[in-house]
N, C-alpha and C positions, 0 to 999 in steps of 0.2 A: 502494498499501498503506499503512497506517498504522502499519507499523513500517520506518519505511526504514533506519532503524542499531540494529545488535546488537552491543555489544564483550562475546565470550566469554571469562570468565576463570575461575579452575580455585583449588581448594583448597590444589593443590600443584602442583609442575612434574610427571608425569606420568602425569594424571590422568583425560585423555581431552578435554583442550579442542580439538586439530584435528579426530576423529573427530565430537565433537560442531555446530563449526563446519560441516565436508565437510557432514553429517546434514540440517545446518539448510539450508544453501544447496541441497541435493538436496529437502529439503521443499519447499520454497520455486518452486525451479526446477519440477516436478512438478505446481505448483499456476498455472503461467504468467507465473509474476515474472521479469522480468531481474535477475538476483542476482548482485552483484560480492561478492570477499571482499579480502580485506587482513592483510598477517602485515607489520604496521608492521615491527619490528625482528626479526631469528630470527638463534640462533648455534648450531653442530653443523650447519654448512653445506659442502658437499665441491665443489670446487674442477672447473670445469668449459669446456670451451672457449670456453664463451658468460658464463664468470663463476662466481662460487660460486651454487649453488642449495642451499636449503633442503628436507629433504622435506617438512614440515609447508606451505610456500606455494607446492609442486607439488601436493601434495593439493586441496588450496584451488583454484588453479587450474582442476584436473581437475574441480571439482565446483561449476562458476561457468560460469553460460552468456552471458556479457558477455565481451565481446572484450578485453583487454587485457596489455601487456606486465608480463613477468617483473617490472618496478622498479618499475612500479605497485604490483602486489601485496605485494611486499618490499624496500623502499626500501633497509635496511639490513639484509643478513645477514656474519656473522661466522663464521669457519671453529672454533675453537673449542667445543668443546660446554659452555661455561662461561654464567656469569651472563652476559647480556647486557651491562650496564655496562664489566666487568673484560673483554669480549672488545673492546669497544669501545675502551677507553683502551689495550689491547697494541697494536689497529690504528690508535692515536691520529687516531682518527675521534670528532669528537665531533655525537652526536648531536642533528641541528635541525628543531627541532617544526615549522619550516616547509617544509623538506623533504615531513614524514611529512602536513602541512598538502595540498600540491598535490595529491599521490600521493592524498589524501583522498577532496576537490575532483573531483578528475578520476573517479573511479570511481562518486562519491553523482551526477556529475548523469547518467551513463549506465545510471543501476537505480533500480529499484524498493526493492531491499533489500542491502544492506550490509552483509556478517557479514563482523568484526575480530576478532582473534586475536587473545589475547595472548602473552607466552613468561611460564612461571612463575606463580608466584600473583600474587594482588591487587598486592599492593605491593613488584614485584618490580622493581629500581629499574632507570631507567633513564644516568643521570649521578650524580654529585653529591650532587643537590640535588630532584630529579623520578624516578618510576618512572611503572609502567602505568596504578596511580591516576588520576595529574593527567593522562596524557595521554587516558583517558574523561573526566574530568572537562574538560577543554578540547574536547574537540567535543561532553561535553554529550550522551553517547550513553544508549540505554539498555543493562542488563548482563545476559548471562546467567550463572549461576553453575554448573559443574562440578564436584559432590562427589567427589572420588575415594574409594569407599566403604573404608574400612580402619579400624582404631584408630586413633580420634582425631579421625576426621574430624569428631566434631560439636559438638567443640572448634574447629576449622579453618574448619568452613563457618559459625559464628555468628560468629566473631569478622570471618569474610568479606562478611558480609552490616552488620553492624555497620558497616564502616569504609564498604560500600559507599553505605547510607545518609547515614552521616556527609555524605559530598559533595554528598549531597542528589542524589547517580541513583536514576532507577528502577531495581530488580531486578523486570524481567520475571519471570522463570520459574527453573529449576533441573531440572538433570537428576543424578538419584545413577548414578554408572557403577562395579558393582562392578571393582575392582581388582586384591582377594585372593583367591583363592579359597579362602582356609581362613578368611575373615573371620567368627566367630560370631555369630551373634545379628545377619544382616543383616537384615531383614525387621524388626524393632522398632527398630535405628540408622534405619534408612529412615522407618517413622512418627514417633520422634521429630524429624526434621526435619520431617515434613509438620506435624507441630503446630506447632513454634515459627519459620514458616518463612512468612509470609503470600504471600509471592507463588507460581502453579501451580506444579508439577511437569510438565515436559513430558517426560519418560521416565525411566526405570526399566532400567537394563540390567545384563545378569546377565554374570556372569565368560565374555568371550565378545573373546579380541585379537583374532582377525581375524573380526572380522565385516565381513561387504559393508557399505560405507556405504547402498548404495540399500535394505539390508532394515530400518538403524537410522533412517533415514529416516521410513520408512511408520510408523515405532512413538512418533515424536514428535508430542506435540500443541501442536503450532502455530498452531491454530485458538484458545487462548487467549492466544496474541501479538495478536488482532483488538480493537480499539478500544481 
């Protein structure tokens, strides 16, 4: 494949990164690719007999077709649903990029396409000095931006695009995800993003919080990621 690693980020938390990452997985699987996914650091995880499990990471596991352990998909899981760097500090855990590197490389070796989902927004911290943007730059991955369509999204999206480009990373595409059913002038806001973001729009999803991931996958213009 010509797009071996894609980092899915968002304009904020709760904007649809997981549904986008899962839909991308399923779209590439349907095209015959070996697809792996990764949620490097996750907070808001549930205790199980096998350890902490994060709902987003489980959704990715369910959408990929490469065999992998949970710890490879989600190396760092924390229980409280708070910012990951605060959850890690409260747990007395230092997030080690070498641990993330090992999981990342193992998944890359077994896949044609690797979808990596961040947490929170693009600049969400991982520790006192580094954040998810630094992790994406460390891996030199291409980026997919999920824009949560609500009041203020234009500023959030354009600031994020500017920050991605400043780090020298390619923005390969973006998804407009309607998360506010009462958001006025939705189509006009999407048009404004089209006019200001040079990367292709891969999908425009109306408000449908319970949409089936396979259905969403069929609406993604993943062909725009080729070449």
